[in-house]
Backbone and ligand atoms as CSV (ligand in chain L), in Angstrom:
chain,resi,resn,atom,element,x,y,z
A,1,UNK,N,N,189.759,122.573,-28.952
A,1,UNK,CA,C,189.575,122.353,-27.506
A,1,UNK,C,C,188.643,123.469,-26.867
A,2,UNK,N,N,189.010,124.695,-27.210
A,2,UNK,CA,C,188.164,125.876,-26.757
A,2,UNK,C,C,186.708,125.695,-27.204
A,3,UNK,N,N,186.576,125.313,-28.542
A,3,UNK,CA,C,185.234,125.216,-29.122
A,3,UNK,C,C,184.456,124.054,-28.472
A,4,UNK,N,N,185.162,122.958,-28.207
A,4,UNK,CA,C,184.517,121.767,-27.537
A,4,UNK,C,C,183.850,122.235,-26.246
A,5,UNK,N,N,184.649,122.994,-25.464
A,5,UNK,CA,C,184.174,123.535,-24.184
A,5,UNK,C,C,182.892,124.362,-24.370
A,6,UNK,N,N,182.997,125.237,-25.342
A,6,UNK,CA,C,181.860,126.166,-25.613
A,6,UNK,C,C,180.595,125.311,-25.958
A,7,UNK,N,N,180.731,124.352,-26.871
A,7,UNK,CA,C,179.654,123.564,-27.353
A,7,UNK,C,C,179.077,122.764,-26.177
A,8,UNK,N,N,179.985,122.124,-25.364
A,8,UNK,CA,C,179.490,121.367,-24.185
A,8,UNK,C,C,178.725,122.302,-23.218
A,9,UNK,N,N,179.231,123.477,-23.090
A,9,UNK,CA,C,178.616,124.460,-22.066
A,9,UNK,C,C,177.228,124.831,-22.637
A,10,UNK,N,N,177.107,125.074,-23.904
A,10,UNK,CA,C,175.774,125.419,-24.500
A,10,UNK,C,C,174.765,124.310,-24.356
A,11,UNK,N,N,175.281,123.031,-24.682
A,11,UNK,CA,C,174.413,121.908,-24.635
A,11,UNK,C,C,173.926,121.728,-23.178
A,12,UNK,N,N,174.841,121.850,-22.249
A,12,UNK,CA,C,174.453,121.658,-20.836
A,12,UNK,C,C,173.393,122.738,-20.375
A,13,UNK,N,N,173.691,124.013,-20.810
A,13,UNK,CA,C,172.854,125.144,-20.609
A,13,UNK,C,C,171.458,124.806,-21.142
A,14,UNK,N,N,171.415,124.303,-22.398
A,14,UNK,CA,C,170.152,123.998,-23.044
A,14,UNK,C,C,169.331,122.975,-22.267
A,15,UNK,N,N,170.101,121.899,-21.792
A,15,UNK,CA,C,169.378,120.758,-21.075
A,15,UNK,C,C,168.873,121.378,-19.729
A,16,UNK,N,N,169.641,122.174,-19.045
A,16,UNK,CA,C,169.188,122.732,-17.762
A,16,UNK,C,C,167.959,123.624,-17.914
A,17,UNK,N,N,168.043,124.466,-18.987
A,17,UNK,CA,C,166.837,125.348,-19.276
A,17,UNK,C,C,165.665,124.511,-19.662
A,18,UNK,N,N,165.854,123.406,-20.390
A,18,UNK,CA,C,164.740,122.545,-20.745
A,18,UNK,C,C,164.001,121.989,-19.447
A,19,UNK,N,N,164.941,121.520,-18.572
A,19,UNK,CA,C,164.309,120.938,-17.340
A,19,UNK,C,C,163.700,122.040,-16.473
A,20,UNK,N,N,164.269,123.209,-16.473
A,20,UNK,CA,C,163.741,124.366,-15.622
A,20,UNK,C,C,162.332,124.607,-16.170
A,21,UNK,N,N,162.187,124.706,-17.557
A,21,UNK,CA,C,160.931,125.012,-18.155
A,21,UNK,C,C,159.892,123.978,-17.832
A,22,UNK,N,N,160.347,122.731,-17.942
A,22,UNK,CA,C,159.378,121.519,-17.713
A,22,UNK,C,C,158.890,121.625,-16.225
A,23,UNK,N,N,159.822,121.753,-15.280
A,23,UNK,CA,C,159.402,121.741,-13.915
A,23,UNK,C,C,158.639,122.956,-13.426
A,24,UNK,N,N,158.928,124.078,-14.137
A,24,UNK,CA,C,158.236,125.335,-13.693
A,24,UNK,C,C,156.751,125.299,-13.887
A,25,UNK,N,N,156.274,124.394,-14.837
A,25,UNK,CA,C,154.835,124.256,-15.062
A,25,UNK,C,C,154.214,125.337,-16.075
A,26,UNK,N,N,155.133,126.176,-16.606
A,26,UNK,CA,C,154.539,127.131,-17.548
A,26,UNK,C,C,154.195,126.547,-18.901
A,27,UNK,N,N,154.629,125.387,-19.190
A,27,UNK,CA,C,154.222,124.759,-20.536
A,27,UNK,C,C,152.819,124.359,-20.362
A,28,UNK,N,N,151.946,124.816,-21.313
A,28,UNK,CA,C,150.542,124.553,-21.157
A,28,UNK,C,C,150.097,123.303,-21.935
A,29,UNK,N,N,149.716,122.254,-21.220
A,29,UNK,CA,C,149.333,120.996,-21.846
A,29,UNK,C,C,147.850,120.920,-22.217
A,30,UNK,N,N,147.104,122.017,-22.003
A,30,UNK,CA,C,145.698,121.968,-22.355
A,30,UNK,C,C,145.429,121.688,-23.788
A,31,UNK,N,N,144.410,120.826,-24.061
A,31,UNK,CA,C,144.021,120.535,-25.395
A,31,UNK,C,C,143.419,121.755,-26.156
A,32,UNK,N,N,143.087,122.731,-25.331
A,32,UNK,CA,C,142.437,123.910,-25.837
A,32,UNK,C,C,143.510,124.966,-26.306
A,33,UNK,N,N,144.715,124.662,-25.975
A,33,UNK,CA,C,145.886,125.612,-26.257
A,33,UNK,C,C,146.545,125.147,-27.521
A,34,UNK,N,N,146.398,125.833,-28.667
A,34,UNK,CA,C,146.852,125.301,-29.929
A,34,UNK,C,C,148.344,125.279,-30.072
A,35,UNK,N,N,148.858,124.299,-30.889
A,35,UNK,CA,C,150.281,124.227,-31.162
A,35,UNK,C,C,150.691,125.431,-31.953
A,36,UNK,N,N,151.957,125.885,-31.830
A,36,UNK,CA,C,152.464,126.937,-32.675
A,36,UNK,C,C,152.591,126.377,-34.043
A,37,UNK,N,N,152.732,127.231,-35.113
A,37,UNK,CA,C,152.916,126.682,-36.452
A,37,UNK,C,C,154.182,125.817,-36.545
A,38,UNK,N,N,155.270,126.228,-35.766
A,38,UNK,CA,C,156.538,125.518,-35.826
A,38,UNK,C,C,156.338,124.089,-35.270
A,39,UNK,N,N,155.672,124.030,-34.038
A,39,UNK,CA,C,155.463,122.724,-33.475
A,39,UNK,C,C,154.654,121.853,-34.405
A,40,UNK,N,N,153.580,122.465,-34.955
A,40,UNK,CA,C,152.721,121.727,-35.851
A,40,UNK,C,C,153.549,121.081,-37.034
A,41,UNK,N,N,154.423,121.960,-37.577
A,41,UNK,CA,C,155.253,121.507,-38.750
A,41,UNK,C,C,156.146,120.338,-38.289
A,42,UNK,N,N,156.797,120.520,-37.159
A,42,UNK,CA,C,157.713,119.529,-36.679
A,42,UNK,C,C,157.048,118.226,-36.456
A,43,UNK,N,N,155.866,118.306,-35.741
A,43,UNK,CA,C,155.178,117.053,-35.379
A,43,UNK,C,C,154.605,116.365,-36.679
A,44,UNK,N,N,154.071,117.150,-37.554
A,44,UNK,CA,C,153.457,116.515,-38.737
A,44,UNK,C,C,154.574,115.983,-39.686
A,45,UNK,N,N,155.728,116.705,-39.814
A,45,UNK,CA,C,156.842,116.138,-40.615
A,45,UNK,C,C,157.345,114.839,-40.050
A,46,UNK,N,N,157.565,114.808,-38.693
A,46,UNK,CA,C,158.097,113.637,-38.080
A,46,UNK,C,C,157.067,112.479,-38.282
A,47,UNK,N,N,155.800,112.754,-38.204
A,47,UNK,CA,C,154.834,111.724,-38.359
A,47,UNK,C,C,154.886,111.189,-39.798
A,48,UNK,N,N,154.923,112.040,-40.793
A,48,UNK,CA,C,154.893,111.614,-42.146
A,48,UNK,C,C,156.191,110.785,-42.477
A,49,UNK,N,N,157.301,111.196,-42.015
A,49,UNK,CA,C,158.598,110.426,-42.260
A,49,UNK,C,C,158.487,109.149,-41.495
A,50,UNK,N,N,158.000,109.127,-40.365
A,50,UNK,CA,C,157.953,107.834,-39.546
A,50,UNK,C,C,157.041,106.797,-40.243
A,51,UNK,N,N,155.902,107.351,-40.686
A,51,UNK,CA,C,154.958,106.406,-41.325
A,51,UNK,C,C,155.582,105.852,-42.659
A,52,UNK,N,N,156.154,106.731,-43.410
A,52,UNK,CA,C,156.727,106.290,-44.742
A,52,UNK,C,C,157.841,105.272,-44.434
A,53,UNK,N,N,158.730,105.488,-43.439
A,53,UNK,CA,C,159.838,104.595,-43.102
A,53,UNK,C,C,159.239,103.228,-42.642
A,54,UNK,N,N,158.318,103.276,-41.658
A,54,UNK,CA,C,157.807,102.024,-41.087
A,54,UNK,C,C,156.921,101.227,-41.996
A,55,UNK,N,N,156.264,101.883,-43.005
A,55,UNK,CA,C,155.348,101.158,-43.916
A,55,UNK,C,C,156.121,100.656,-45.194
A,56,UNK,N,N,157.417,100.938,-45.256
A,56,UNK,CA,C,158.116,100.666,-46.542
A,56,UNK,C,C,158.142,99.229,-46.932
A,57,UNK,N,N,158.122,98.277,-45.963
A,57,UNK,CA,C,158.125,96.861,-46.249
A,57,UNK,C,C,156.823,96.197,-46.322
A,58,UNK,N,N,155.700,96.969,-46.137
A,58,UNK,CA,C,154.375,96.340,-46.146
A,58,UNK,C,C,153.844,96.176,-47.552
A,59,UNK,N,N,153.389,94.965,-47.854
A,59,UNK,CA,C,152.810,94.720,-49.194
A,59,UNK,C,C,151.257,94.769,-49.045
A,60,UNK,N,N,150.601,95.563,-49.831
A,60,UNK,CA,C,149.173,95.609,-49.817
A,60,UNK,C,C,148.530,94.473,-50.592
A,61,UNK,N,N,147.509,93.755,-49.998
A,61,UNK,CA,C,146.792,92.700,-50.769
A,61,UNK,C,C,145.894,93.374,-51.728
A,62,UNK,N,N,145.179,92.618,-52.642
A,62,UNK,CA,C,144.162,93.228,-53.422
A,62,UNK,C,C,143.085,93.811,-52.631
A,63,UNK,N,N,142.568,94.996,-52.927
A,63,UNK,CA,C,141.600,95.774,-52.083
A,63,UNK,C,C,140.372,96.041,-52.692
A,64,UNK,N,N,139.943,95.279,-53.774
A,64,UNK,CA,C,138.798,95.712,-54.544
A,64,UNK,C,C,137.547,94.774,-54.411
A,65,UNK,N,N,137.594,93.886,-53.471
A,65,UNK,CA,C,136.364,92.979,-53.357
A,65,UNK,C,C,135.260,93.742,-52.750
A,66,UNK,N,N,134.049,93.742,-53.266
A,66,UNK,CA,C,132.922,94.576,-52.702
A,66,UNK,C,C,132.643,94.179,-51.249
A,67,UNK,N,N,132.717,92.905,-50.878
A,67,UNK,CA,C,132.418,92.506,-49.504
A,67,UNK,C,C,133.490,93.168,-48.538
A,68,UNK,N,N,134.703,93.150,-48.998
A,68,UNK,CA,C,135.854,93.770,-48.202
A,68,UNK,C,C,135.552,95.262,-48.005
A,69,UNK,N,N,135.160,95.962,-49.080
A,69,UNK,CA,C,134.896,97.452,-48.955
A,69,UNK,C,C,133.716,97.666,-48.011
A,70,UNK,N,N,132.662,96.839,-48.175
A,70,UNK,CA,C,131.444,97.007,-47.352
A,70,UNK,C,C,131.792,96.713,-45.853
A,71,UNK,N,N,132.616,95.687,-45.563
A,71,UNK,CA,C,133.018,95.433,-44.205
A,71,UNK,C,C,133.848,96.677,-43.680
A,72,UNK,N,N,134.709,97.205,-44.534
A,72,UNK,CA,C,135.462,98.331,-44.154
A,72,UNK,C,C,134.621,99.528,-43.810
A,73,UNK,N,N,133.565,99.651,-44.596
A,73,UNK,CA,C,132.628,100.725,-44.354
A,73,UNK,C,C,131.996,100.542,-42.887
A,74,UNK,N,N,131.589,99.319,-42.592
A,74,UNK,CA,C,131.044,99.038,-41.283
A,74,UNK,C,C,132.037,99.364,-40.152
A,75,UNK,N,N,133.281,99.101,-40.283
A,75,UNK,CA,C,134.253,99.476,-39.288
A,75,UNK,C,C,134.344,101.017,-39.143
A,76,UNK,N,N,134.422,101.613,-40.383
A,76,UNK,CA,C,134.587,103.098,-40.407
A,76,UNK,C,C,133.357,103.782,-39.666
A,77,UNK,N,N,132.141,103.333,-40.041
A,77,UNK,CA,C,130.941,103.922,-39.448
A,77,UNK,C,C,130.884,103.678,-37.957
A,78,UNK,N,N,131.356,102.531,-37.505
A,78,UNK,CA,C,131.317,102.264,-36.052
A,78,UNK,C,C,132.382,103.012,-35.309
A,79,UNK,N,N,133.587,103.096,-35.836
A,79,UNK,CA,C,134.722,103.544,-35.026
A,79,UNK,C,C,135.388,104.912,-35.390
A,80,UNK,N,N,135.193,105.379,-36.588
A,80,UNK,CA,C,135.960,106.509,-37.039
A,80,UNK,C,C,135.218,107.816,-37.281
A,81,UNK,N,N,133.945,107.710,-37.522
A,81,UNK,CA,C,133.178,108.912,-38.059
A,81,UNK,C,C,133.217,110.116,-37.036
A,82,UNK,N,N,133.179,109.803,-35.730
A,82,UNK,CA,C,133.106,110.881,-34.733
A,82,UNK,C,C,134.319,111.850,-34.925
A,83,UNK,N,N,135.440,111.218,-35.210
A,83,UNK,CA,C,136.660,112.052,-35.369
A,83,UNK,C,C,136.912,112.434,-36.835
A,84,UNK,N,N,136.622,111.595,-37.738
A,84,UNK,CA,C,137.040,111.789,-39.220
A,84,UNK,C,C,135.915,112.130,-40.103
A,85,UNK,N,N,134.659,112.180,-39.587
A,85,UNK,CA,C,133.489,112.697,-40.303
A,85,UNK,C,C,133.059,111.867,-41.514
A,86,UNK,N,N,131.878,112.232,-42.010
A,86,UNK,CA,C,131.311,111.552,-43.140
A,86,UNK,C,C,130.901,112.618,-44.203
A,87,UNK,N,N,130.706,112.287,-45.467
A,87,UNK,CA,C,130.326,113.313,-46.490
A,87,UNK,C,C,129.086,114.105,-46.020
A,88,UNK,N,N,129.248,115.463,-46.128
A,88,UNK,CA,C,128.010,116.269,-45.747
A,88,UNK,C,C,128.017,116.743,-44.332
A,89,UNK,N,N,128.968,116.240,-43.526
A,89,UNK,CA,C,129.029,116.631,-42.094
A,89,UNK,C,C,130.401,117.389,-41.820
A,90,UNK,N,N,130.327,118.580,-41.230
A,90,UNK,CA,C,131.555,119.298,-41.159
A,90,UNK,C,C,132.165,119.405,-39.757
A,91,UNK,N,N,131.445,118.916,-38.766
A,91,UNK,CA,C,132.030,118.887,-37.403
A,91,UNK,C,C,131.361,117.872,-36.512
A,92,UNK,N,N,131.904,117.655,-35.338
A,92,UNK,CA,C,131.307,116.763,-34.369
A,92,UNK,C,C,131.780,117.280,-32.979
A,93,UNK,N,N,131.092,116.790,-31.923
A,93,UNK,CA,C,131.394,117.250,-30.601
A,93,UNK,C,C,132.867,116.935,-30.217
A,94,UNK,N,N,133.259,115.680,-30.498
A,94,UNK,CA,C,134.603,115.250,-30.086
A,94,UNK,C,C,135.695,116.037,-30.798
A,95,UNK,N,N,135.475,116.232,-32.174
A,95,UNK,CA,C,136.517,116.984,-32.935
A,95,UNK,C,C,136.786,118.375,-32.329
A,96,UNK,N,N,135.729,119.016,-31.824
A,96,UNK,CA,C,135.887,120.388,-31.359
A,96,UNK,C,C,136.929,120.432,-30.137
A,97,UNK,N,N,137.038,119.260,-29.443
A,97,UNK,CA,C,137.923,119.306,-28.235
A,97,UNK,C,C,139.268,118.639,-28.497
A,98,UNK,N,N,139.572,118.275,-29.685
A,98,UNK,CA,C,140.825,117.588,-29.944
A,98,UNK,C,C,141.990,118.449,-30.465
A,99,UNK,N,N,143.123,118.215,-29.952
A,99,UNK,CA,C,144.372,118.941,-30.408
A,99,UNK,C,C,145.455,117.946,-30.701
A,100,UNK,N,N,145.911,117.664,-31.857
A,100,UNK,CA,C,145.486,118.320,-33.124
A,100,UNK,C,C,144.053,117.760,-33.585
A,101,UNK,N,N,143.386,118.656,-34.411
A,101,UNK,CA,C,142.047,118.265,-34.957
A,101,UNK,C,C,142.271,117.138,-35.900
A,102,UNK,N,N,141.462,116.077,-35.777
A,102,UNK,CA,C,141.639,114.909,-36.715
A,102,UNK,C,C,141.397,115.382,-38.164
A,103,UNK,N,N,142.223,114.887,-39.096
A,103,UNK,CA,C,142.017,115.361,-40.538
A,103,UNK,C,C,140.725,114.792,-41.088
A,104,UNK,N,N,140.072,115.505,-41.971
A,104,UNK,CA,C,138.900,114.960,-42.724
A,104,UNK,C,C,139.402,113.944,-43.667
A,105,UNK,N,N,139.250,112.634,-43.386
A,105,UNK,CA,C,139.910,111.662,-44.188
A,105,UNK,C,C,139.523,111.715,-45.637
A,106,UNK,N,N,138.325,112.123,-45.937
A,106,UNK,CA,C,137.891,112.135,-47.319
A,106,UNK,C,C,138.826,113.063,-48.172
A,107,UNK,N,N,139.353,114.109,-47.496
A,107,UNK,CA,C,140.314,115.056,-48.151
A,107,UNK,C,C,141.779,114.533,-48.191
A,108,UNK,N,N,142.138,113.783,-47.202
A,108,UNK,CA,C,143.597,113.454,-47.003
A,108,UNK,C,C,143.980,112.020,-47.441
A,109,UNK,N,N,143.045,111.173,-47.587
A,109,UNK,CA,C,143.400,109.745,-47.873
A,109,UNK,C,C,144.365,109.634,-49.059
A,110,UNK,N,N,144.114,110.423,-50.083
A,110,UNK,CA,C,144.942,110.301,-51.305
A,110,UNK,C,C,146.456,110.681,-51.049
A,111,UNK,N,N,146.742,111.214,-49.984
A,111,UNK,CA,C,148.141,111.631,-49.643
A,111,UNK,C,C,148.968,110.399,-49.153
A,112,UNK,N,N,148.244,109.303,-48.963
A,112,UNK,CA,C,148.943,108.143,-48.295
A,112,UNK,C,C,148.719,106.918,-49.283
A,113,UNK,N,N,149.764,105.997,-49.214
A,113,UNK,CA,C,149.597,104.760,-49.944
A,113,UNK,C,C,148.805,103.775,-49.094
A,114,UNK,N,N,148.251,102.746,-49.719
A,114,UNK,CA,C,147.448,101.734,-48.858
A,114,UNK,C,C,148.355,101.194,-47.736
A,115,UNK,N,N,149.599,100.944,-48.023
A,115,UNK,CA,C,150.485,100.390,-46.941
A,115,UNK,C,C,150.662,101.370,-45.799
A,116,UNK,N,N,150.764,102.662,-46.118
A,116,UNK,CA,C,150.863,103.665,-45.081
A,116,UNK,C,C,149.562,103.779,-44.292
A,117,UNK,N,N,148.433,103.725,-44.991
A,117,UNK,CA,C,147.192,103.786,-44.226
A,117,UNK,C,C,147.030,102.592,-43.335
A,118,UNK,N,N,147.435,101.376,-43.793
A,118,UNK,CA,C,147.387,100.254,-42.948
A,118,UNK,C,C,148.266,100.436,-41.704
A,119,UNK,N,N,149.422,100.914,-41.879
A,119,UNK,CA,C,150.368,101.125,-40.786
A,119,UNK,C,C,149.806,102.144,-39.690
A,120,UNK,N,N,149.187,103.246,-40.224
A,120,UNK,CA,C,148.674,104.271,-39.318
A,120,UNK,C,C,147.490,103.654,-38.581
A,121,UNK,N,N,146.589,102.945,-39.241
A,121,UNK,CA,C,145.399,102.368,-38.513
A,121,UNK,C,C,145.870,101.355,-37.592
A,122,UNK,N,N,146.770,100.521,-37.956
A,122,UNK,CA,C,147.219,99.429,-37.034
A,122,UNK,C,C,147.888,99.954,-35.740
A,123,UNK,N,N,148.752,100.955,-35.981
A,123,UNK,CA,C,149.593,101.426,-34.898
A,123,UNK,C,C,149.236,102.745,-34.197
A,124,UNK,N,N,148.346,103.505,-34.847
A,124,UNK,CA,C,147.929,104.805,-34.234
A,124,UNK,C,C,149.092,105.859,-34.334
A,125,UNK,N,N,148.743,106.955,-33.745
A,125,UNK,CA,C,149.853,108.042,-33.732
A,125,UNK,C,C,149.930,108.591,-32.374
A,126,UNK,N,N,151.131,108.309,-31.768
A,126,UNK,CA,C,151.368,108.621,-30.337
A,126,UNK,C,C,151.192,110.150,-30.108
A,127,UNK,N,N,150.723,110.477,-28.892
A,127,UNK,CA,C,150.545,111.859,-28.473
A,127,UNK,C,C,149.516,112.629,-29.322
A,128,UNK,N,N,148.644,111.921,-30.032
A,128,UNK,CA,C,147.531,112.552,-30.699
A,128,UNK,C,C,146.376,111.658,-30.273
A,129,UNK,N,N,145.141,112.022,-30.707
A,129,UNK,CA,C,143.979,111.184,-30.356
A,129,UNK,C,C,143.778,109.961,-31.221
A,130,UNK,N,N,144.747,109.803,-32.195
A,130,UNK,CA,C,144.566,108.671,-33.146
A,130,UNK,C,C,144.913,107.314,-32.482
A,131,UNK,N,N,143.901,106.478,-32.216
A,131,UNK,CA,C,144.157,105.263,-31.502
A,131,UNK,C,C,144.812,104.153,-32.442
A,132,UNK,N,N,145.522,103.225,-31.769
A,132,UNK,CA,C,145.944,102.046,-32.596
A,132,UNK,C,C,144.821,100.975,-32.633
A,133,UNK,N,N,144.530,100.500,-33.818
A,133,UNK,CA,C,143.374,99.571,-33.855
A,133,UNK,C,C,143.925,98.118,-33.980
A,134,UNK,N,N,145.257,98.009,-34.078
A,134,UNK,CA,C,145.923,96.676,-34.161
A,134,UNK,C,C,145.645,95.790,-32.915
A,135,UNK,N,N,145.674,96.388,-31.681
A,135,UNK,CA,C,145.452,95.552,-30.501
A,135,UNK,C,C,144.039,94.891,-30.528
A,136,UNK,N,N,143.087,95.495,-31.243
A,136,UNK,CA,C,141.713,94.940,-31.207
A,136,UNK,C,C,141.213,94.363,-32.539
A,137,UNK,N,N,142.006,94.553,-33.645
A,137,UNK,CA,C,141.568,94.034,-34.948
A,137,UNK,C,C,142.646,93.250,-35.619
A,138,UNK,N,N,142.232,92.233,-36.366
A,138,UNK,CA,C,143.171,91.417,-37.207
A,138,UNK,C,C,143.628,92.231,-38.409
A,139,UNK,N,N,144.737,91.863,-38.949
A,139,UNK,CA,C,145.250,92.539,-40.133
A,139,UNK,C,C,144.262,92.528,-41.277
A,140,UNK,N,N,143.485,91.391,-41.400
A,140,UNK,CA,C,142.486,91.301,-42.395
A,140,UNK,C,C,141.415,92.445,-42.308
A,141,UNK,N,N,141.044,92.635,-41.072
A,141,UNK,CA,C,140.055,93.708,-40.775
A,141,UNK,C,C,140.558,95.135,-41.106
A,142,UNK,N,N,141.847,95.310,-40.727
A,142,UNK,CA,C,142.436,96.606,-40.992
A,142,UNK,C,C,142.603,96.816,-42.503
A,143,UNK,N,N,142.853,95.774,-43.302
A,143,UNK,CA,C,142.897,95.893,-44.789
A,143,UNK,C,C,141.520,96.215,-45.289
A,144,UNK,N,N,140.452,95.708,-44.616
A,144,UNK,CA,C,139.128,96.061,-45.058
A,144,UNK,C,C,138.916,97.593,-44.905
A,145,UNK,N,N,139.409,98.083,-43.791
A,145,UNK,CA,C,139.229,99.540,-43.538
A,145,UNK,C,C,139.946,100.342,-44.672
A,146,UNK,N,N,141.199,99.791,-44.975
A,146,UNK,CA,C,141.944,100.469,-46.073
A,146,UNK,C,C,141.202,100.416,-47.352
A,147,UNK,N,N,140.563,99.186,-47.638
A,147,UNK,CA,C,139.808,99.033,-48.907
A,147,UNK,C,C,138.669,100.045,-48.956
A,148,UNK,N,N,137.989,100.272,-47.846
A,148,UNK,CA,C,136.954,101.306,-47.862
A,148,UNK,C,C,137.594,102.708,-48.107
A,149,UNK,N,N,138.607,102.998,-47.377
A,149,UNK,CA,C,139.230,104.384,-47.444
A,149,UNK,C,C,139.677,104.659,-48.897
A,150,UNK,N,N,140.087,103.622,-49.657
A,150,UNK,CA,C,140.499,103.887,-50.993
A,150,UNK,C,C,139.378,104.313,-51.848
A,151,UNK,N,N,138.124,103.967,-51.539
A,151,UNK,CA,C,136.976,104.404,-52.253
A,151,UNK,C,C,136.354,105.765,-51.703
A,152,UNK,N,N,136.750,105.999,-50.485
A,152,UNK,CA,C,136.099,107.170,-49.734
A,152,UNK,C,C,136.224,108.535,-50.488
A,153,UNK,N,N,137.400,108.922,-50.951
A,153,UNK,CA,C,137.579,110.297,-51.482
A,153,UNK,C,C,136.556,110.697,-52.528
A,154,UNK,N,N,136.133,109.734,-53.425
A,154,UNK,CA,C,135.224,110.099,-54.460
A,154,UNK,C,C,133.739,109.912,-54.139
A,155,UNK,N,N,133.457,109.533,-52.836
A,155,UNK,CA,C,132.121,109.180,-52.485
A,155,UNK,C,C,131.254,110.473,-52.213
A,156,UNK,N,N,130.087,110.510,-52.846
A,156,UNK,CA,C,129.162,111.602,-52.546
A,156,UNK,C,C,128.346,111.268,-51.215
A,157,UNK,N,N,127.662,112.276,-50.774
A,157,UNK,CA,C,126.772,112.114,-49.631
A,157,UNK,C,C,125.734,110.962,-49.905
A,158,UNK,N,N,125.205,111.020,-51.118
A,158,UNK,CA,C,124.162,109.991,-51.567
A,158,UNK,C,C,124.729,108.503,-51.588
A,159,UNK,N,N,125.952,108.481,-52.151
A,159,UNK,CA,C,126.564,107.140,-52.225
A,159,UNK,C,C,126.979,106.616,-50.790
A,160,UNK,N,N,127.291,107.545,-49.909
A,160,UNK,CA,C,127.557,107.127,-48.509
A,160,UNK,C,C,126.336,106.625,-47.850
A,161,UNK,N,N,125.171,107.336,-48.124
A,161,UNK,CA,C,123.917,106.856,-47.522
A,161,UNK,C,C,123.463,105.503,-48.102
A,162,UNK,N,N,123.735,105.311,-49.399
A,162,UNK,CA,C,123.421,104.094,-50.083
A,162,UNK,C,C,124.243,102.934,-49.387
A,163,UNK,N,N,125.453,103.154,-49.162
A,163,UNK,CA,C,126.245,102.144,-48.621
A,163,UNK,C,C,125.786,101.813,-47.113
A,164,UNK,N,N,125.378,102.918,-46.493
A,164,UNK,CA,C,124.905,102.819,-45.096
A,164,UNK,C,C,123.701,101.905,-45.049
A,165,UNK,N,N,122.840,101.965,-46.124
A,165,UNK,CA,C,121.593,101.126,-46.149
A,165,UNK,C,C,122.055,99.646,-46.384
A,166,UNK,N,N,122.921,99.512,-47.396
A,166,UNK,CA,C,123.461,98.244,-47.823
A,166,UNK,C,C,124.147,97.505,-46.596
A,167,UNK,N,N,124.803,98.282,-45.746
A,167,UNK,CA,C,125.567,97.724,-44.651
A,167,UNK,C,C,124.653,97.196,-43.507
A,168,UNK,N,N,123.425,97.621,-43.527
A,168,UNK,CA,C,122.496,97.174,-42.438
A,168,UNK,C,C,122.744,98.040,-41.153
A,169,UNK,N,N,121.940,97.727,-40.135
A,169,UNK,CA,C,122.067,98.545,-38.906
A,169,UNK,C,C,123.502,98.403,-38.317
A,170,UNK,N,N,123.836,99.475,-37.646
A,170,UNK,CA,C,125.137,99.433,-36.928
A,170,UNK,C,C,125.044,98.563,-35.667
A,171,UNK,N,N,125.669,97.379,-35.706
A,171,UNK,CA,C,125.547,96.500,-34.580
A,171,UNK,C,C,126.408,96.907,-33.376
A,172,UNK,N,N,127.323,97.758,-33.594
A,172,UNK,CA,C,128.146,98.272,-32.477
A,172,UNK,C,C,129.218,97.316,-32.021
A,173,UNK,N,N,129.287,96.145,-32.644
A,173,UNK,CA,C,130.300,95.194,-32.232
A,173,UNK,C,C,131.076,94.625,-33.431
A,174,UNK,N,N,131.277,95.538,-34.418
A,174,UNK,CA,C,131.980,95.118,-35.599
A,174,UNK,C,C,133.485,95.009,-35.368
A,175,UNK,N,N,133.955,94.127,-34.486
A,175,UNK,CA,C,135.364,94.150,-34.134
A,175,UNK,C,C,136.170,93.170,-34.949
L,1,LIG,C1,C,139.337,109.971,-31.029
L,1,LIG,C2,C,139.540,110.413,-32.356
L,1,LIG,C3,C,139.942,109.503,-33.511
L,1,LIG,C4,C,139.338,108.329,-33.835
L,1,LIG,C5,C,138.131,107.647,-33.175
L,1,LIG,C6,C,140.009,107.835,-35.030
L,1,LIG,N1,N,141.057,108.715,-35.366
L,1,LIG,FE1,FE,142.219,108.615,-37.012
L,1,LIG,N2,N,143.238,110.277,-36.451
L,1,LIG,C7,C,142.866,111.064,-35.304
L,1,LIG,C8,C,143.857,112.217,-35.229
L,1,LIG,C9,C,143.851,113.255,-34.129
L,1,LIG,C10,C,144.706,112.055,-36.303
L,1,LIG,C11,C,145.881,113.012,-36.621
L,1,LIG,C12,C,147.158,112.430,-36.161
L,1,LIG,C13,C,148.321,113.414,-36.434
L,1,LIG,O1,O,148.118,114.642,-36.245
L,1,LIG,O2,O,149.400,112.943,-36.744
L,1,LIG,C14,C,144.274,110.846,-37.037
L,1,LIG,C15,C,144.866,110.494,-38.217
L,1,LIG,C16,C,144.427,109.416,-38.975
L,1,LIG,C17,C,145.012,109.061,-40.262
L,1,LIG,C18,C,146.115,109.780,-40.980
L,1,LIG,C19,C,145.370,110.806,-41.886
L,1,LIG,C20,C,146.205,111.996,-42.192
L,1,LIG,O3,O,145.915,112.610,-43.303
L,1,LIG,O4,O,147.084,112.458,-41.411
L,1,LIG,C21,C,144.300,107.982,-40.693
L,1,LIG,C22,C,144.465,107.172,-42.017
L,1,LIG,C23,C,143.326,107.633,-39.668
L,1,LIG,N3,N,143.430,108.511,-38.645
L,1,LIG,C24,C,142.422,106.600,-39.740
L,1,LIG,C25,C,141.434,106.313,-38.809
L,1,LIG,C26,C,140.540,105.169,-38.864
L,1,LIG,C27,C,140.356,104.223,-40.037
L,1,LIG,C28,C,139.806,105.204,-37.737
L,1,LIG,C29,C,138.680,104.220,-37.305
L,1,LIG,C30,C,139.079,102.818,-37.350
L,1,LIG,C31,C,140.203,106.345,-36.942
L,1,LIG,N4,N,141.256,106.995,-37.587
L,1,LIG,C32,C,139.729,106.716,-35.756
L,1,LIG,C33,C,141.889,110.791,-34.414
L,1,LIG,C34,C,141.030,109.746,-34.427
C-alpha cells in the first residue's frame, strides 16, 4: 500500500515535470540542435523494431528484371539523391540542414531486407525528413525502387553514370 502511494506520487511528479518542461519552452526544437546520443539510440532502436515488426508479413516479389531496376533508378534519381546521395558525392545542401542526417543508402541498404525497404519507402519515418512515398506511388513502383536499391551497394561511380545515360534525361515526372 505504502509502495503503491510512492510509485503513484513519482509517476505524477514525472508527468507534472514533463508538462512543465514542455510548456517552459526550454526544449530546443531547432534542426541545428543535435540529438543527444541517448535520444539518437532510443529513436533509432524504436525505428528499427517498428520497421521489422510492420514488415514481417510483406512478401517481396522477384526483383531482378532489368527494366524494373532501371525504373527504380529513375525514381531514385528524381526523388532521393538530394538526401541519400549518389556514388562519388559526399554532401548536398539539403542534407546539411536535416536532423537526423539522412543515411547514405549505399552504405546502409544491406542492413534491411527487401520487405523492410518496401515498408520504409511506402510509409516514411515520422518526425524525420523521410517522406512516405505510398500516397503518391503504386506498390509496383515502390518495388522498382527496392529492386534498384538491392543493386545500389555494389555500384561504382562509373556504373551509376552508365545507368544514368541508359535511363535517359530526368523527365521530373517519374511518378
Ligand atoms: C528530404 C530528405 C529525404 C528524401 C527526399 C528521402 N529520404 Fe529516405 N530518409 C531520410 C531520413 C532523414 C532518413 C532517416 C530516418 C531515421 O532516422 O529513422 C531516411 C531513411 C531512409 C531509409 C532507411 C535507411 C536506413 O539505413 O535507416 C530508406 C530505405 C530510405 N530513406 C529510402 C528513400 C528513398 C527510396 C527515397 C526516394 C524515393 C528517399 N528515401 C527520399 C530523408 C529523406
